[in-house]
VOTI-361439 format. One record per atom (N, C-alpha, C, CB): z, y negated, x negated; residue in three letters. Coordinates in steps of 0.02 Angstrom, whole numbers, padded with zeros to 5 digits, always signed. Atoms other than C-alpha are relative to their C-alpha. Glycine has a CB too. Layout:
<atoms>
ZYXALA...
</atoms>
This chain:
<atoms>
+00040-00042-00046MET+00527-00972-00880MET-00053-00042+00033MET+00046+00033+00054MET+00053+00035-00037ARG+00362-01021-00803ARG-00035+00051+00045ARG-00050-00034-00049ARG+00042-00040-00045ILE+00256-00955-00659ILE-00072-00019-00016ILE+00017-00013+00076ILE+00070+00013+00017ARG+00072-00938-00706ARG-00045+00052+00031ARG-00010-00001-00077ARG+00047-00051-00024PRO-00085-00850-00644PRO-00002+00060-00046PRO-00070-00030+00008PRO+00006-00061+00040MET-00099-00670-00702MET-00068+00002-00034MET+00011+00062+00045MET+00061-00010+00037ARG-00230-00626-00832ARG-00012+00075-00008ARG+00003-00035-00069ARG+00014-00072+00008PRO-00319-00457-00859PRO+00042+00032-00054PRO-00073+00011-00015PRO-00039-00029+00054GLU-00224-00432-01021GLU+00074+00010+00018GLU-00005-00044-00061GLU-00069-00011-00022ASP-00060-00436-00923ASP+00009+00067+00035ASP+00020-00056+00046ASP-00004-00058-00044ALA-00101-00274-00830ALA+00051+00052-00025ALA-00068+00033+00006ALA-00046-00051+00025GLU-00006-00155-00946GLU+00072-00023+00003GLU-00018+00019-00072GLU-00068+00026-00003ALA+00146-00268-00955ALA+00026+00000+00071ALA+00003-00071-00030ALA-00020-00001-00070VAL+00148-00284-00766VAL+00016+00071+00023VAL-00055-00030+00044VAL-00014-00069-00018GLU+00138-00095-00748GLU+00068+00021-00026GLU-00054+00047-00028GLU-00065-00019+00029ARG+00286-00070-00866ARG+00057-00034+00037ARG+00003-00018-00075ARG-00052+00037-00036LEU+00386-00204-00776LEU+00014+00032+00068LEU-00020-00073+00009LEU-00011-00028-00066THR+00359-00129-00604THR+00030+00070-00004THR-00066+00003+00039THR-00030-00066+00009ALA+00400+00047-00666ALA+00074-00006-00013ALA-00034+00039-00057ALA-00071+00011+00015LEU+00565-00020-00734LEU+00035-00025+00062LEU+00008-00050-00057LEU-00034+00030-00058ALA+00605-00125-00581ALA+00005+00050+00058ALA-00037-00062+00023ALA+00000-00048-00055TYR+00560+00016-00460TYR+00035+00065-00020TYR-00071+00015+00022TYR-00032-00061+00026ASP+00649+00147-00570ASP-00046+00060+00012ASP+00069+00012+00035ASP+00052-00050-00011THR+00488+00250-00568THR-00026+00026-00067THR-00057-00028+00042THR+00027-00032+00060ASP+00431+00373-00702ASP-00072+00020+00015ASP+00042+00061-00022ASP+00070-00012-00016ARG+00241+00364-00692ARG-00033+00043-00054ARG-00038-00066+00007ARG+00040-00039+00047SER+00125+00491-00772SER-00052-00044-00033SER-00033+00060+00036SER+00052+00039+00034ASP-00009+00433-00894ASP-00057-00017+00048ASP-00027+00038-00061ASP+00055+00012-00047ASP-00141+00453-00758ASP+00019-00051+00052ASP-00021+00065+00034ASP-00024+00048-00050TRP-00036+00357-00632TRP+00001-00070-00030TRP+00071+00020+00024TRP-00001+00066+00033ARG-00012+00216-00758ARG-00070-00029-00005ARG+00032+00005-00069ARG+00069+00024+00004ARG-00200+00205-00785ARG-00025-00024+00067ARG-00046+00054-00028ARG+00022+00020-00068ARG-00233+00200-00598ARG+00033-00065+00020ARG+00016+00055+00051ARG-00036+00060-00019TRP-00100+00067-00575TRP-00031-00061-00035TRP+00076+00006-00019TRP+00031+00056+00037CYS-00177-00044-00710CYS-00070-00014+00027CYS-00003+00015-00075CYS+00066+00010-00030ASP-00350-00016-00636ASP+00005-00039+00065ASP-00035+00068+00012ASP-00009+00036-00063ARG-00285-00076-00468ARG+00015-00074-00013ARG+00056+00032+00042ARG-00015+00069+00017VAL-00213-00233-00547VAL-00064-00037-00019VAL+00052-00004-00058VAL+00062+00032+00022ARG-00380-00271-00630ARG-00048-00009+00059ARG-00033+00040-00056ARG+00043+00007-00060HIS-00472-00238-00466HIS+00022-00061+00040HIS+00005+00064+00043HIS-00023+00056-00041LEU-00363-00364-00374LEU-00007-00066-00037LEU+00072+00011+00021LEU+00014+00061+00038LEU-00381-00490-00515LEU-00073-00021+00010LEU+00015+00010-00074LEU+00070+00016-00012THR-00568-00479-00479THR-00010-00026+00071THR-00043+00062-00012THR+00011+00019-00070THR-00557-00491-00289THR+00043-00058+00022THR+00012+00059+00046THR-00049+00050-00023ASP-00404-00605-00271ASP+00038-00031-00058ASP+00050+00033+00049ASP-00036+00029+00057PRO-00364-00697-00433PRO+00051-00052+00020PRO-00049-00032-00047PRO-00048+00051-00022GLY-00277-00835-00335GLY+00064+00029+00029GLY-00032-00044+00051GLY-00060-00031-00028GLY-00151-00710-00266GLY+00042+00037-00050GLY-00019+00047+00053GLY-00034-00040+00052CYS-00094-00635-00433CYS+00037-00046-00048CYS-00051+00043-00038CYS-00043+00044+00038TRP+00053-00718-00521TRP+00050+00039-00042TRP+00036-00049+00046TRP-00053-00029+00041VAL+00174-00678-00661VAL+00048-00055-00021VAL-00029+00037-00062VAL-00049+00044+00032ALA+00331-00756-00732ALA+00008+00023-00071ALA+00069+00000+00039ALA-00013-00019+00069ASP+00352-00761-00920ASP+00047-00052-00031ASP-00065+00006-00041ASP-00044+00044+00038ASP+00466-00841-01048ASP-00044-00044-00044ASP+00053+00039-00042ASP+00048+00042+00035ALA+00360-00987-01105ALA+00023-00020-00070ALA-00015-00062+00040ALA-00026+00020+00065GLY+00473-01024-01253GLY+00020+00058-00044GLY+00057-00045+00008GLY-00023-00060+00035TYR+00489-00847-01318TYR-00021+00000-00073TYR-00028+00061+00034TYR+00026-00004+00068GLY+00380-00862-01473GLY+00021-00061-00041GLY-00075+00006+00001GLY-00021+00055+00044PRO+00414-00974-01624PRO-00039-00064+00011PRO-00005+00021-00071PRO+00040+00060-00013THR+00274-01093-01573THR-00007-00013+00075THR-00069+00007-00032THR+00000+00013-00071GLY+00309-01088-01387GLY-00050+00039+00040GLY-00011-00071+00012GLY+00049-00039-00036GLU+00178-00958-01342GLU+00035+00042+00054GLU-00041+00046-00048GLU-00028-00039-00054ALA+00200-00849-01188ALA+00039+00059-00025ALA-00055+00022+00047ALA-00041-00057+00017GLY+00336-00720-01200GLY-00014+00058+00047GLY+00073-00018+00002GLY+00012-00060-00041PRO+00355-00555-01108PRO+00000-00017+00075PRO+00054+00053-00013PRO+00003+00008-00073VAL+00314-00540-00924VAL+00066+00024+00029VAL-00060+00039+00031VAL-00065-00018-00028ILE+00478-00541-00827ILE-00001+00001+00076ILE+00053-00049-00025ILE+00005-00003-00072GLY+00414-00551-00649GLY-00073+00000+00021GLY+00036-00059+00033GLY+00069-00004-00023VAL+00258-00520-00545VAL-00002-00002+00076VAL-00034+00064-00026VAL+00016-00003-00071ALA+00188-00549-00371ALA-00076+00004+00006ALA+00030-00062+00040ALA+00072-00010-00008ILE+00016-00482-00325ILE-00014+00003+00075ILE-00023+00066-00035ILE+00016+00002-00071SER-00059-00525-00156SER-00076-00003+00009SER+00034-00061+00034SER+00071+00001-00016LEU-00228-00514-00070LEU-00009-00026+00071LEU-00031+00069-00008LEU+00018+00022-00067ARG-00315-00585+00082ARG-00061+00040+00023ARG-00015-00077+00002ARG+00056-00035-00031ARG-00426-00481+00195ARG-00011-00029+00069ARG+00013+00077+00003ARG+00013+00038-00061ASP-00505-00582+00333ASP+00058-00049+00010ASP-00008+00047+00063ASP-00056+00046-00012LEU-00355-00673+00410LEU+00067+00036-00007LEU-00005-00031+00069LEU-00061-00039+00013LEU-00226-00545+00349LEU+00020-00008-00073LEU-00009+00075+00018LEU-00027+00006+00068TRP-00118-00582+00195TRP+00044+00061-00014TRP+00041-00066-00009TRP-00036-00061+00018ILE-00045-00431+00103ILE+00032-00009-00068ILE-00049+00061+00000ILE-00034-00002+00064LEU+00084-00419-00035LEU-00006+00070-00029LEU+00075-00022+00007LEU+00014-00065+00029SER+00031-00277-00150SER+00053+00023-00050SER-00067-00001-00034SER-00052-00017+00049ALA+00166-00283-00286ALA+00045-00061-00010ALA-00031+00024-00068ALA-00048+00054+00007TYR+00323-00385-00315TYR+00061+00027-00038TYR+00021-00030+00070TYR-00056-00025+00039ALA+00456-00362-00449ALA+00024-00053-00049ALA-00019+00064-00038ALA-00030+00042+00051VAL+00574-00454-00565VAL+00041+00046-00046VAL+00045-00057+00031VAL-00038-00041+00048HIS+00649-00380-00723HIS+00074-00001+00019HIS-00010-00027-00073HIS-00071-00003-00021PRO+00827-00321-00684PRO+00045-00050-00037PRO+00026+00069-00010PRO-00043+00046+00038ARG+00902-00431-00822ARG-00011-00073+00021ARG-00013+00007-00074ARG+00017+00069-00018HIS+00821-00587-00747HIS+00005-00013+00075HIS-00070-00017-00025HIS-00008+00010-00071GLN+00863-00565-00564GLN+00057-00048+00015GLN+00013+00067+00036GLN-00051+00048-00018GLY+00966-00694-00473GLY-00008-00068-00032GLY+00067+00026-00017GLY+00012+00063+00035GLN+00887-00839-00569GLN-00054-00042+00035GLN-00021+00012-00072GLN+00050+00037-00037GLY+00762-00897-00437GLY-00071+00020-00016GLY+00008-00071-00013GLY+00067-00020+00020ILE+00614-00809-00518ILE-00036+00034+00059ILE+00003+00048-00060ILE+00031-00035-00056GLY+00582-00695-00369GLY-00022-00048+00055GLY+00047+00051+00028GLY+00017+00049-00051THR+00584-00841-00248THR-00062-00040-00019THR+00059-00048+00013THR+00057+00038+00022ALA+00462-00941-00353ALA-00064+00041+00001ALA+00012-00027-00071ALA+00059-00043-00001LEU+00344-00794-00371LEU-00024+00013+00072LEU+00015+00067-00034LEU+00019-00013-00069LEU+00348-00754-00185LEU-00031-00063+00031LEU+00060+00023+00041LEU+00029+00062-00026ASP+00315-00937-00143ASP-00072-00008-00023ASP+00042-00061-00022ASP+00069+00006+00027ALA+00161-00935-00256ALA-00046+00048+00036ALA-00001+00012-00076ALA+00042-00051-00033ALA+00096-00774-00178ALA-00011-00017+00073ALA+00032+00069-00006ALA+00007+00018-00071VAL+00130-00831+00001VAL-00047-00060+00007VAL+00069-00016+00031VAL+00045+00057-00002GLY+00040-00993-00038GLY-00073+00020-00001GLY+00014-00046-00058GLY+00069-00024+00001TYR-00117-00893-00071TYR-00023+00020+00070TYR-00006+00060-00048TYR+00017-00020-00068GLY-00108-00836+00110GLY-00003-00058+00049GLY+00050+00049+00024GLY+00003+00058-00045ALA-00114-01013+00181ALA-00062+00006+00044ALA-00001-00066-00040ALA+00055-00006-00048GLY-00221-01008+00338GLY-00007+00068+00030GLY-00063-00019-00033GLY+00002-00067-00029CYS-00197-00823+00368CYS+00046+00004+00061CYS+00022+00054-00053CYS-00038-00005-00062LEU-00136-00781+00543LEU+00055+00052-00004LEU-00046+00017+00057LEU-00047-00056+00001ARG-00043-00622+00496ARG+00017+00018-00072ARG-00029+00061+00037ARG-00021-00023+00066GLY+00051-00544+00350GLY+00028+00070+00003GLY+00052-00048-00029GLY-00023-00070+00003MET+00094-00367+00295MET+00022+00017-00071MET-00055+00048+00024MET-00020-00028+00065LEU+00189-00283+00154LEU+00044+00060+00012LEU+00036-00053-00043LEU-00048-00054+00000THR+00281-00122+00118THR+00055-00018-00049THR-00034+00069-00018THR-00057+00025+00038ALA+00455-00154+00050ALA+00049+00056-00018ALA+00036-00054+00039ALA-00055-00043+00021ARG+00580-00055-00051ARG+00065-00026+00030ARG+00004+00005-00077ARG-00064+00022-00030PRO+00760-00060+00015PRO+00042-00041-00049PRO+00040+00060+00025PRO-00035+00044+00046ASP+00809-00200-00104ASP+00027-00060+00038ASP-00047-00024-00058ASP-00030+00053-00043PRO+00931-00322-00021PRO-00027-00070-00015PRO+00075+00000-00008PRO+00024+00068+00015GLN+00873-00477-00115GLN-00071-00010+00023GLN+00005-00012-00075GLN+00070+00007-00022ALA+00689-00445-00083ALA-00005-00003+00076ALA-00042+00058-00028ALA+00003-00001-00073LEU+00719-00405+00100LEU+00023-00068+00028LEU+00044+00057+00028LEU-00023+00066-00022ARG+00815-00568+00119ARG-00056-00052-00008ARG+00063-00023-00041ARG+00055+00048+00011ARG+00667-00664+00045ARG-00055+00010+00052ARG-00028+00007-00071ARG+00053-00013-00049TYR+00543-00578+00160TYR+00019-00026+00069TYR-00015+00076+00004TYR-00021+00023-00066ARG+00646-00616+00314ARG-00002-00077+00003ARG+00071+00025+00016ARG+00002+00073+00002ARG+00664-00799+00262ARG-00071-00026+00001ARG+00036-00026-00062ARG+00071+00019-00002ALA+00474-00804+00242ALA-00032+00014+00067ALA-00038+00036-00055ALA+00026-00009-00068GLY+00456-00756+00425GLY-00023+00070+00017GLY-00055-00045+00011GLY+00021-00068-00013PHE+00429-00568+00412PHE+00052+00038+00041PHE-00013+00037-00066PHE-00042-00045-00037THR+00499-00444+00537THR+00002+00066-00037THR-00025+00010+00074THR-00010-00060+00041LEU+00571-00290+00450LEU+00004+00062+00045LEU+00063-00006-00044LEU+00001-00062-00039TYR+00528-00120+00525TYR+00018+00058-00046TYR-00070+00012+00033TYR-00018-00059+00041PRO+00620+00031+00451PRO-00055+00053+00005PRO+00068+00029+00022PRO+00052-00051+00001THR+00502+00170+00400THR+00027+00068-00021THR-00056-00021-00048THR-00014-00069+00018MET+00505+00358+00379MET-00054+00026-00047MET+00006+00045+00063MET+00050-00035+00039ARG+00416+00476+00261ARG+00001+00073+00018ARG+00012-00010-00077ARG+00006-00072-00007LEU+00353+00652+00283LEU-00009+00028-00071LEU-00060+00021+00046LEU+00002-00025+00069THR+00383+00753+00125THR+00015+00074-00001THR+00049-00038-00044THR-00011-00072+00008GLY+00386+00932+00063GLY-00065+00035-00016GLY+00030+00029+00063GLY+00059-00041+00012VAL+00262+01073+00041VAL-00029+00022+00067VAL+00017+00062-00045VAL+00033-00018-00063VAL+00136+01101+00179VAL+00001+00076+00011VAL-00073-00027+00001VAL+00003-00071-00020ASP+00155+01268+00269ASP-00073+00014+00020ASP+00050+00016+00059ASP+00071-00008-00011ARG-00026+01321+00255ARG-00015+00050+00056ARG-00034+00021-00063ARG+00010-00046-00056SER-00003+01459+00384SER+00001-00037+00066SER+00053+00054+00000SER-00004+00039-00061ALA+00029+01321+00512ALA-00060-00044+00011ALA+00063-00042-00001ALA+00058+00045-00006LEU-00134+01228+00479LEU-00049+00026+00052LEU-00034-00008-00069LEU+00049-00022-00050PRO-00250+01235+00629PRO-00071-00011-00024PRO+00010-00038+00066PRO+00071+00015+00013ALA-00438+01241+00624ALA-00016-00067+00032ALA-00047+00057+00027ALA+00016+00068-00023VAL-00497+01061+00640VAL-00075-00010-00004VAL+00038-00054-00042VAL+00072+00014+00001ASP-00673+01016+00691ASP-00011-00075+00006ASP-00036+00038+00056ASP+00022+00070-00007SER-00768+00851+00692SER+00031-00048-00051SER+00016-00025+00069SER-00023+00041+00056VAL-00686+00789+00531VAL-00041+00020-00061VAL+00077+00008-00013VAL+00043-00014+00058ARG-00799+00773+00379ARG+00018-00046-00057ARG-00074-00009+00020ARG-00007+00043+00057ALA-00799+00701+00206ALA-00042-00063+00009ALA-00019+00036-00066ALA+00036+00063-00009GLY-00848+00518+00210GLY-00039-00018-00063GLY+00048-00055+00017GLY+00040+00026+00055THR-00972+00426+00101THR-00002-00076+00005THR-00073+00030+00001THR+00007+00073-00003THR-01016+00246+00062THR-00037-00022+00062THR-00036-00026-00063THR+00037+00017-00062ALA-01129+00252+00216ALA+00047-00009+00059ALA-00050+00054+00015ALA-00049+00007-00054ASP-00970+00256+00322ASP+00039-00066-00003ASP+00048+00058-00001ASP-00037+00063+00009ALA-00914+00082+00267ALA+00006-00039+00065ALA-00033-00043-00053ALA-00002+00038-00062ASP-00960+00003+00433ASP+00047+00032+00051ASP-00070-00007+00030ASP-00047-00034-00045LEU-00865+00136+00531LEU+00072-00015-00019LEU-00012+00076-00002LEU-00068+00016+00024VAL-00710+00108+00423VAL+00018-00072+00018VAL+00006+00011-00076VAL-00012+00070-00018ASP-00726-00080+00448ASP+00015-00007+00075ASP-00060-00043-00019ASP-00009+00006-00073SER-00742-00059+00637SER+00069+00025+00021SER-00054+00039+00036SER-00066-00027-00017VAL-00585+00049+00647VAL+00054-00048-00024VAL+00010+00070-00032VAL-00051+00046+00026ASP-00487-00071+00535ASP+00006-00062+00042ASP-00018-00019-00072ASP-00003+00061-00041ARG-00535-00223+00639ARG+00037+00014+00066ARG-00071-00026+00014ARG-00031-00016-00064ARG-00480-00136+00798ARG+00074+00015-00007ARG-00036+00059+00033ARG-00069-00023+00006VAL-00318-00064+00731VAL+00045-00053-00032VAL+00003+00064-00041VAL-00044+00047+00035ARG-00253-00197+00611ARG-00028-00071-00003ARG+00014+00024-00070ARG+00027+00067-00005GLY-00368-00345+00639GLY-00032-00026-00064GLY+00052-00047+00020GLY+00031+00020+00063ALA-00442-00349+00463ALA-00027+00062-00036ALA+00050-00039-00045ALA+00031-00056+00034THR-00552-00240+00353THR+00031+00010-00070THR-00076-00011-00006THR-00015-00014+00070HIS-00526-00160+00181HIS-00065-00002-00041HIS+00035+00068-00007HIS+00066-00006+00031ARG-00708-00190+00133ARG+00001-00012-00076ARG-00048-00049+00032ARG+00003+00009+00073PRO-00677-00263-00042PRO+00033+00056-00040PRO+00033-00065-00018PRO-00039-00051+00035ASP-00564-00115-00084ASP-00028+00071+00011ASP+00071-00002+00023ASP+00022-00068-00017GLN-00662+00032-00012GLN-00027+00038-00060GLN-00053-00004+00054GLN+00029-00036+00057ALA-00761+00076-00168ALA+00054+00019-00050ALA-00053-00043-00035ALA-00055-00015+00047PHE-00605+00066-00277PHE+00041+00058+00025PHE+00044-00062-00012PHE-00042-00054-00027VAL-00502+00176-00161VAL-00036+00066-00002VAL+00021-00017+00072VAL+00038-00062+00000GLN-00641+00305-00149GLN-00008+00030-00070GLN-00067-00010+00031GLN+00001-00027+00068GLU-00641+00321-00339GLU+00061+00044-00014GLU-00004-00056-00051GLU-00063-00033+00016HIS-00463+00387-00332HIS+00024+00047+00056HIS+00053-00051-00014HIS-00021-00043-00056SER-00455+00481-00165SER-00061+00020+00040SER+00052-00037+00045SER+00054-00026-00042THR-00559+00573-00037THR+00001-00034+00068THR+00005+00076+00008THR+00005+00030-00066LEU-00620+00485+00120LEU-00018+00053+00051LEU-00053-00057+00000LEU+00015-00043-00057LEU-00614+00584+00282LEU-00017-00043+00060LEU+00060+00047+00016LEU+00024+00039-00057VAL-00702+00524+00439VAL-00003+00045+00061VAL-00069-00032-00015VAL+00009-00033-00064CYS-00695+00573+00622CYS-00032-00050+00047CYS+00069+00027+00029CYS+00036+00046-00044ASP-00819+00494+00742ASP-00022+00037+00062ASP-00062-00032-00037ASP+00014-00034-00063LEU-00818+00556+00922LEU-00017-00051+00053LEU+00061+00042+00021LEU+00013+00045-00056LEU-00873+00483+01087LEU+00064-00031+00026LEU-00036+00037+00057LEU-00064+00023-00026THR-00689+00465+01131THR+00039-00043-00049THR+00042+00059+00020THR-00036+00040+00049GLY-00635+00378+00971GLY-00022+00016-00070GLY+00074+00012+00008GLY+00019-00009+00070SER-00653+00365+00783SER+00058-00019-00045SER-00063-00042-00017SER-00052+00016+00048GLY-00549+00351+00627GLY-00019+00025-00069GLY+00066+00030+00022GLY+00010-00021+00069TYR-00534+00382+00441TYR+00067+00011-00033TYR-00042-00053-00039TYR-00060-00010+00041ALA-00408+00439+00312ALA-00020+00005-00073ALA+00040+00063+00023ALA+00008-00011+00071TYR-00392+00433+00124TYR+00054+00049-00022TYR+00004-00067-00040TYR-00048-00051+00021VAL-00310+00584+00044VAL-00008+00012-00075VAL-00009+00065+00040VAL-00002-00019+00070ALA-00260+00621-00136ALA+00038+00066-00007ALA+00033-00057-00044ALA-00034-00064+00010ASP-00183+00777-00213ASP+00072-00002+00025ASP-00002+00019-00073ASP-00071+00004-00016TRP-00008+00712-00179TRP+00014-00020+00073TRP+00033-00049-00046TRP-00014+00016-00070GLY-00032+00659+00002GLY-00051-00048+00030GLY+00068-00030+00007GLY+00043+00046-00037VAL-00110+00541+00128VAL+00017-00071-00021VAL+00008+00010+00077VAL-00013+00067+00024THR-00129+00366+00059THR-00015-00054+00051THR-00040-00013-00062THR+00016+00049-00052GLN-00199+00280+00214GLN-00035+00036+00057GLN-00045-00057-00028GLN+00033-00030-00059LEU-00254+00324+00391LEU-00001-00051+00056LEU+00036+00065+00022LEU+00006+00043-00058ALA-00317+00228+00542ALA-00046+00033+00050ALA-00027-00070-00019ALA+00042-00030-00052ALA-00389+00284+00708ALA+00007-00041+00063ALA+00019+00074+00013ALA-00001+00038-00062THR-00429+00213+00878THR+00041+00034+00055THR-00070-00011+00024THR-00046-00032-00046ASN-00322+00342+00968ASN+00039+00055-00036ASN-00038+00029+00062ASN-00045-00047+00033ARG-00185+00468+00930ARG-00033+00068-00011ARG+00063+00009+00040ARG+00032-00065+00008ALA-00292+00623+00958ALA-00043+00002-00063ALA-00042+00016+00062ALA+00040+00003+00060VAL-00414+00569+00823VAL+00044-00005-00062VAL-00049-00060+00003VAL-00046+00007+00056ALA-00271+00517+00709ALA+00031+00068-00019ALA+00056-00050+00017ALA-00029-00065+00015GLN-00192+00690+00725GLN-00050+00047-00031GLN+00029+00031+00063GLN+00052-00040+00032ARG-00357+00776+00685ARG-00006-00017-00074ARG-00068-00010+00035ARG+00007+00022+00069LEU-00373+00672+00528LEU+00060+00019-00042LEU-00010-00076-00002LEU-00060-00017+00039LEU-00193+00701+00474LEU+00003+00074-00015LEU+00063-00023+00037LEU+00001-00072+00012TRP-00207+00889+00496TRP-00050+00017-00056TRP-00018+00038+00065TRP+00050-00015+00052GLU-00367+00893+00392GLU+00021-00028-00067GLU-00068-00029+00020GLU-00024+00029+00063ALA-00290+00778+00261ALA+00053+00045-00031ALA+00028-00070+00012ALA-00051-00044+00026LEU-00139+00892+00243LEU-00031+00065-00027LEU+00052+00016+00054LEU+00034-00060+00023ALA-00256+01041+00226ALA-00033-00010-00068ALA-00052+00022+00052ALA+00036+00015+00062ARG-00342+00954+00080ARG+00046-00019-00057ARG-00050-00054+00011ARG-00046+00013+00056THR-00185+00918-00021THR+00006+00063-00042THR+00069-00022+00027THR-00004-00056+00046ALA-00149+01030-00170ALA+00048+00053+00026ALA+00022-00024-00070ALA-00045-00053-00026PRO-00079+01199-00110PRO+00061+00009-00045PRO-00039+00066+00005PRO-00062-00012+00036GLY+00102+01226-00159GLY+00031-00062-00031GLY-00011+00049-00052GLY-00026+00061+00031SER+00125+01047-00220SER+00034-00045+00052SER-00056-00039-00034SER-00033+00046-00046PRO+00242+00917-00143PRO-00051-00050+00030PRO+00056-00039-00035PRO+00044+00045-00036THR+00156+00808-00013THR+00040-00056+00031THR-00040+00038+00054THR-00034+00058-00029ASP+00201+00634+00048ASP-00047-00035+00050ASP+00022-00049-00054ASP+00032+00047-00046VAL+00151+00531+00200VAL+00051-00054+00013VAL-00025+00035+00068VAL-00052+00052+00001ARG+00242+00365+00188ARG-00015-00057+00048ARG+00008-00027-00070ARG+00007+00063-00037ASN+00270+00200+00278ASN-00011+00010+00075ASN-00058-00040-00028ASN+00008-00015-00071LEU+00284+00275+00453LEU+00053-00035+00041LEU+00002+00076+00012LEU-00047+00031-00047THR+00364+00162+00583THR+00010+00046+00060THR-00025-00069+00022THR-00013-00041-00059SER+00433+00230+00746SER-00060+00002+00047SER+00061-00027+00038SER+00061-00001-00041ASP+00264+00189+00824ASP-00047+00058-00020ASP-00038-00066-00008ASP+00045-00052+00024GLN+00188+00333+00725GLN+00028+00070+00014GLN-00011-00009-00076GLN-00027-00066-00017GLU+00268+00480+00817GLU-00054+00054-00002GLU+00031-00001+00069GLU+00054-00049+00006TRP+00097+00564+00821TRP-00002+00031-00069TRP-00068-00034+00015TRP-00001-00026+00069ALA+00112+00581+00631ALA+00062+00042-00013ALA-00003-00058-00050ALA-00061-00038+00008VAL+00292+00640+00637VAL-00008+00069+00031VAL+00060-00037+00032VAL+00010-00064-00034ASP+00243+00777+00760ASP-00043+00047-00042ASP-00032-00010+00069ASP+00043-00041+00042VAL+00103+00838+00646VAL+00039+00023-00062VAL-00063-00039-00021VAL-00037-00017+00061GLY+00214+00832+00492GLY+00052+00055+00011GLY+00034-00061-00027GLY-00050-00051-00015LEU+00353+00932+00572LEU-00033+00068+00013LEU+00043-00020+00061LEU+00036-00062-00014ALA+00229+01062+00636ALA-00028+00031-00064ALA-00056-00012+00050ALA+00027-00024+00063ALA+00160+01075+00458ALA+00054+00020-00050ALA-00044-00052-00031ALA-00055-00021+00043GLY+00332+01115+00387GLY+00028-00054-00045GLY-00023+00055-00042GLY-00028+00054+00040LEU+00367+00944+00312LEU+00065-00024+00032LEU-00050-00059-00005LEU-00062+00027-00026ARG+00535+00859+00331ARG-00006-00076+00006ARG+00059+00019-00046ARG-00001+00072-00011VAL+00569+00683+00393VAL+00059-00030-00038VAL+00004-00017+00076VAL-00053+00035+00037GLU+00667+00565+00280GLU-00006-00075+00012GLU-00004+00016-00076GLU+00002+00072-00001GLN+00715+00383+00287GLN-00037-00025-00061GLN+00071-00031+00005GLN+00041+00023+00056ASP+00593+00285+00179ASP+00021-00071-00020ASP-00074+00002+00019ASP-00013+00069+00021ALA+00594+00095+00165ALA-00012-00046+00059ALA-00044-00020-00060ALA+00015+00047-00053TYR+00522-00049+00269TYR-00074-00018-00001TYR+00044-00063-00006TYR+00064+00033-00008LEU+00358-00113+00336LEU+00016-00070+00026LEU-00049+00039+00048LEU-00014+00069-00019ALA+00369-00303+00344ALA-00063-00032+00027ALA+00029-00040-00060ALA+00059+00028-00033LEU+00251-00392+00464LEU+00015-00070+00024LEU-00022+00044+00058LEU-00007+00068-00025ARG+00223-00573+00510ARG-00055-00013+00051ARG-00004-00052-00058ARG+00046+00017-00055HIS+00143-00625+00676HIS-00043+00059+00020HIS-00044-00058-00020HIS+00036-00059-00023MET+00091-00446+00716MET+00049+00056+00013MET-00055+00022-00051MET-00038-00060-00012ARG+00159-00284+00784ARG-00024+00056-00046ARG-00006+00022+00075ARG+00023-00054+00042PRO+00151-00121+00686PRO-00066+00029+00026PRO+00053+00056-00004PRO+00063-00030-00022PRO-00030-00061+00694PRO+00010+00074+00015PRO-00056-00009-00053PRO-00007-00071-00017ALA-00049+00110+00776ALA-00063+00022+00037ALA+00064+00012+00044ALA-00025-00048+00050PRO-00110+00241+00750PRO-00020-00024-00071PRO-00028+00072+00015PRO+00014+00030+00066TYR-00096+00186+00569TYR+00052+00024-00051TYR+00000-00076+00004TYR-00042-00012+00058VAL-00027+00242+00401VAL-00021-00051-00053VAL-00007+00074-00027VAL+00022+00053+00045PRO-00031+00086+00291PRO-00001+00023-00073PRO+00044-00060+00007PRO+00002-00009+00072SER-00079+00088+00108SER+00054-00044-00031SER-00070-00016-00029SER-00050+00041+00036THR+00064+00032-00005THR-00033-00056-00039THR+00041+00045-00047THR+00033+00050+00042ALA-00060-00061-00114ALA-00042-00049+00038ALA-00042+00035-00051ALA+00050+00042-00034PHE-00185-00129+00012PHE+00016-00014+00072PHE-00067+00033-00004PHE-00020+00015-00068GLY-00090-00138+00176GLY-00032+00043+00053GLY-00014-00070+00014GLY
</atoms>
């Protein structure tokens, strides 16, 4: 086994590995988006993308199948773990520790760290040993009761011209921007923006739910969440994930919209408190 930098040609193998490790059945479109995200991060953060393979797999010692992955990124002084998995047959052999060490090393000099974590005991143990505080999270899920949707004003579709507004909100709420990722995220979701004298914020929404939201106060956050729920596909299941107990404003909206609250996973943070009002992106923090 060896740990090496990820290459663009590893994207499909990494997607298959994470689907297996996460026990996730991805659609063809989801798989394409996942691989596109890997290639995007290989462009913006090649030093944060690592895989483990069996270096002696082939008859001449060429690289074998990918058996582990850790993908991380740095935004300003915030380090984020975007993906982390080890093949189930190769767990307990030190591969996960070596991969996480390589990814964390990419964050040297960063003041803060963030990741969303599945409830995997081994991974959670590694995150805690790396200095992360584990915050249990909730999810809002179900079909939106469209009769409960209020009329929301002052929320509009965003454009690339809103990049500075999004940056300003991100700096205030989480201390770092998503600037390198904005164009990529907008290719796969709709940007909503609210900019009032009393506060501002943004949200990204896809057919299946809200993928990210940040605002400078709860009133603006609730406006954005209501409008985001209104824009999800009618009659289809909707998800709002990664909600810590600091996000009661979101829980209140979700319950009023007919969604149910379920236990989700963990938000792991280092040298920072849970940002609020904030719905973190699983991929980009």
